[in-house]
N, C-alpha and C positions, 0 to 999 in steps of 0.2 A: 260335370263340365259340359257345356253345350258344344256343338260342332263349330259354332261361331267363335267361342272362347278358345277352343283348340286351334282354330285357324289363325287366331291373333297372336299365338305364342311365337316367339322368335324361332325361325328355321322351319316353320310349318306353313302349309297352305291348304285350304279346305279340300280341294280336289287334286292336289299334287303330291309329290313325294320329295319335296325339297328338304325335309327334315332329316333325311338319311335313315337308313335301316335302324341304327341304334337308337336314334331319337324317337322313332315311331314305336319301337318295342318298349321303350321306357314309358311313353305316354300310355300305351295299353296296360302295362303293369300297374301304373298309378290309378287306373280305373277299377282295378280289382281291390275292393275294400271289404274286409271281413264284415259280414252281417248286412251288406248292401248288395243285392243282386245286380249283376251287370247284364242288361238286356241288349242283345245284339240282333236287330232285325235283319232278315235276309233280303237282298235286292235281286231282281231278275234281270234288270237292264239299267242303262244310264238314267233313264227317267225315274225309275223307282229308287235308285241310289240317291239321286238328288232330292227326291221327296223325303226319304228317310233322314238324310242329313239336314234338310231344311226344317224337319220337325223337331230338331234339337238333339237327336241321338249323336253321341260323340264318335261312334264307330258304325260301320256298315259291313255286314257279313255278305257273302255270296253263296249261291247254291249252284253247284256244278250242273245239276239237271236243269235248273232254270236258265242258266247261261246257254247251255247246249240247245235247249228248246227255242230260245230267242234267235239263236244263230242257225236254226233249221236242221239240227242234227237229231 
């Protein structure tokens, strides 16, 4: 499922949290399919997160070191 398809589902939005915690958890569970690897690329900042989502990945991971570096820590 692409990020665009995920965004079009009722109660979700591409860069928002309107689906609620339970809805997002269920969507993530549904992406775990036996025999089909779930690739979750890590984003360092907003620009890379948008690039990952725009590339069709249904989820975006974050890296604590990357976020800290971008914020200057």
